[in-house]
C-alpha positions as YAML, in Angstrom:
chain: A
units: angstrom
residues:
- id: 1
  name: MET
  ca: [-0.12, 0.33, -0.04]
- id: 2
  name: SER
  ca: [1.64, 3.51, -0.80]
- id: 3
  name: SER
  ca: [1.74, 6.32, 1.75]
- id: 4
  name: GLU
  ca: [0.04, 9.20, 1.14]
- id: 5
  name: ALA
  ca: [1.28, 12.23, 0.80]
- id: 6
  name: LEU
  ca: [1.11, 14.96, 3.05]
- id: 7
  name: LEU
  ca: [1.18, 19.13, 3.62]
- id: 8
  name: VAL
  ca: [2.71, 19.76, 7.53]
- id: 9
  name: LEU
  ca: [2.68, 23.21, 8.12]
- id: 10
  name: THR
  ca: [5.00, 24.29, 10.89]
- id: 11
  name: THR
  ca: [5.87, 27.92, 12.11]
- id: 12
  name: CYS
  ca: [10.02, 28.68, 13.44]
- id: 13
  name: ALA
  ca: [11.17, 32.11, 15.51]
- id: 14
  name: ASN
  ca: [12.56, 33.38, 12.87]
- id: 15
  name: ALA
  ca: [14.80, 33.12, 8.81]
- id: 16
  name: ALA
  ca: [17.25, 31.19, 10.67]
- id: 17
  name: GLU
  ca: [15.79, 28.84, 12.64]
- id: 18
  name: ALA
  ca: [13.09, 27.97, 9.58]
- id: 19
  name: GLU
  ca: [16.82, 27.11, 7.18]
- id: 20
  name: LYS
  ca: [18.53, 25.23, 9.86]
- id: 21
  name: LEU
  ca: [15.08, 22.99, 10.27]
- id: 22
  name: ALA
  ca: [14.19, 22.80, 6.33]
- id: 23
  name: GLU
  ca: [18.31, 21.38, 6.10]
- id: 24
  name: ARG
  ca: [17.11, 18.86, 8.85]
- id: 25
  name: LEU
  ca: [14.37, 17.45, 7.63]
- id: 26
  name: ILE
  ca: [15.89, 17.09, 3.91]
- id: 27
  name: ARG
  ca: [19.20, 15.61, 4.58]
- id: 28
  name: ASP
  ca: [17.51, 13.51, 7.24]
- id: 29
  name: ARG
  ca: [15.05, 12.40, 4.11]
- id: 30
  name: VAL
  ca: [12.05, 13.22, 6.09]
- id: 31
  name: ALA
  ca: [10.15, 15.65, 3.89]
- id: 32
  name: ALA
  ca: [10.39, 15.63, 0.06]
- id: 33
  name: CYS
  ca: [10.55, 19.56, 0.12]
- id: 34
  name: VAL
  ca: [9.84, 22.62, 2.25]
- id: 35
  name: ASN
  ca: [9.34, 25.77, 1.15]
- id: 36
  name: ARG
  ca: [10.05, 28.74, 3.93]
- id: 37
  name: ILE
  ca: [7.65, 32.12, 4.13]
- id: 38
  name: ASP
  ca: [9.48, 34.70, 5.84]
- id: 39
  name: SER
  ca: [7.69, 37.83, 8.41]
- id: 40
  name: VAL
  ca: [5.01, 35.91, 8.17]
- id: 41
  name: ALA
  ca: [2.29, 38.16, 10.74]
- id: 42
  name: SER
  ca: [1.17, 36.19, 13.51]
- id: 43
  name: THR
  ca: [-1.48, 36.60, 15.67]
- id: 44
  name: TYR
  ca: [-2.74, 33.95, 18.73]
- id: 45
  name: ARG
  ca: [-3.30, 33.23, 22.10]
- id: 46
  name: TRP
  ca: [-1.01, 31.98, 24.81]
- id: 47
  name: GLU
  ca: [-0.77, 31.95, 28.01]
- id: 48
  name: GLY
  ca: [-4.20, 33.90, 28.22]
- id: 49
  name: ARG
  ca: [-2.61, 36.92, 26.31]
- id: 50
  name: VAL
  ca: [-2.90, 38.06, 23.00]
- id: 51
  name: GLU
  ca: [0.21, 37.69, 21.10]
- id: 52
  name: ARG
  ca: [1.33, 39.33, 18.09]
- id: 53
  name: ASP
  ca: [4.98, 37.56, 16.30]
- id: 54
  name: THR
  ca: [6.86, 37.30, 13.06]
- id: 55
  name: GLU
  ca: [7.43, 34.47, 12.09]
- id: 56
  name: SER
  ca: [9.05, 31.98, 9.61]
- id: 57
  name: LEU
  ca: [6.41, 30.21, 8.12]
- id: 58
  name: LEU
  ca: [7.49, 26.09, 7.23]
- id: 59
  name: LEU
  ca: [5.01, 24.04, 4.07]
- id: 60
  name: ILE
  ca: [6.75, 20.68, 4.13]
- id: 61
  name: LYS
  ca: [5.63, 18.24, 1.73]
- id: 62
  name: THR
  ca: [5.91, 14.74, 3.42]
- id: 63
  name: THR
  ca: [4.01, 11.56, 3.69]
- id: 64
  name: ASP
  ca: [2.19, 10.13, 6.42]
- id: 65
  name: GLU
  ca: [4.73, 7.18, 7.38]
- id: 66
  name: GLN
  ca: [7.54, 10.30, 7.81]
- id: 67
  name: LEU
  ca: [5.12, 12.07, 9.79]
- id: 68
  name: HIS
  ca: [6.39, 10.48, 13.30]
- id: 69
  name: ALA
  ca: [10.27, 11.57, 12.22]
- id: 70
  name: LEU
  ca: [9.26, 14.38, 11.13]
- id: 71
  name: GLU
  ca: [7.76, 15.35, 14.82]
- id: 72
  name: ARG
  ca: [10.12, 14.93, 16.93]
- id: 73
  name: THR
  ca: [12.60, 16.80, 14.76]
- id: 74
  name: VAL
  ca: [10.36, 19.47, 15.13]
- id: 75
  name: ARG
  ca: [10.18, 19.72, 18.57]
- id: 76
  name: GLU
  ca: [13.93, 18.79, 18.79]
- id: 77
  name: GLN
  ca: [14.79, 21.79, 16.85]
- id: 78
  name: SER
  ca: [12.24, 24.43, 17.74]
- id: 79
  name: SER
  ca: [13.01, 26.88, 19.90]
- id: 80
  name: TYR
  ca: [9.24, 27.26, 21.10]
- id: 81
  name: GLU
  ca: [7.44, 25.70, 24.15]
- id: 82
  name: LEU
  ca: [4.83, 24.31, 22.44]
- id: 83
  name: PRO
  ca: [5.73, 23.87, 18.15]
- id: 84
  name: GLU
  ca: [2.70, 24.09, 15.55]
- id: 85
  name: LEU
  ca: [2.49, 21.21, 13.20]
- id: 86
  name: VAL
  ca: [-0.57, 20.81, 11.19]
- id: 87
  name: ALA
  ca: [-0.80, 18.16, 8.63]
- id: 88
  name: VAL
  ca: [-2.88, 17.89, 5.76]
- id: 89
  name: ARG
  ca: [-3.72, 15.14, 3.56]
- id: 90
  name: LEU
  ca: [-3.20, 15.36, -0.28]
- id: 91
  name: ALA
  ca: [-6.47, 14.68, -1.34]
- id: 92
  name: ALA
  ca: [-5.23, 15.52, -5.30]
- id: 93
  name: GLY
  ca: [-2.19, 16.67, -7.32]
- id: 94
  name: SER
  ca: [0.19, 15.44, -9.99]
- id: 95
  name: GLY
  ca: [0.30, 12.44, -10.20]
- id: 96
  name: ALA
  ca: [3.85, 12.72, -10.87]
- id: 97
  name: TYR
  ca: [5.00, 14.90, -7.99]
- id: 98
  name: LEU
  ca: [2.71, 13.23, -5.40]
- id: 99
  name: ASP
  ca: [5.16, 10.22, -6.68]
- id: 100
  name: TRP
  ca: [8.25, 12.03, -6.18]
- id: 101
  name: ILE
  ca: [7.02, 13.10, -2.79]
- id: 102
  name: ARG
  ca: [7.51, 9.32, -1.97]
- id: 103
  name: ALA
  ca: [10.11, 8.03, -3.26]
- id: 104
  name: SER
  ca: [12.09, 11.27, -1.97]
- id: 105
  name: VAL
  ca: [11.51, 10.42, 1.84]
- id: 106
  name: GLU
  ca: [12.17, 6.68, 1.01]
- id: 107
  name: PRO
  ca: [15.45, 6.09, 3.05]
- id: 108
  name: GLU
  ca: [18.73, 5.46, 0.94]
- id: 109
  name: PRO
  ca: [19.49, 1.55, -0.68]
- id: 110
  name: GLU
  ca: [22.21, -0.01, 1.87]
...
């Protein structure tokens, strides 16, 4: 059975942290592609207060089989006490692109 492709979103405190995380996810073959969007304005409630920050948003393409490893890496690398991690199943898309995502996160043959 083929693994399902996912789009995972996470935010980082700054561009340097986001770049470091993106490189690690690709190097470890946990993600096929990571897009970074810097200077995202975030408004959220934290510990009873409304907070506003500028963050970097990562759009991570992976599979459901890699989600646990991806989450572990995000938790290890993030400076946040509670890092955002939202995964969305890709219901449709280019078949060739979805196949590329799956192939990109498979372990390298030994």
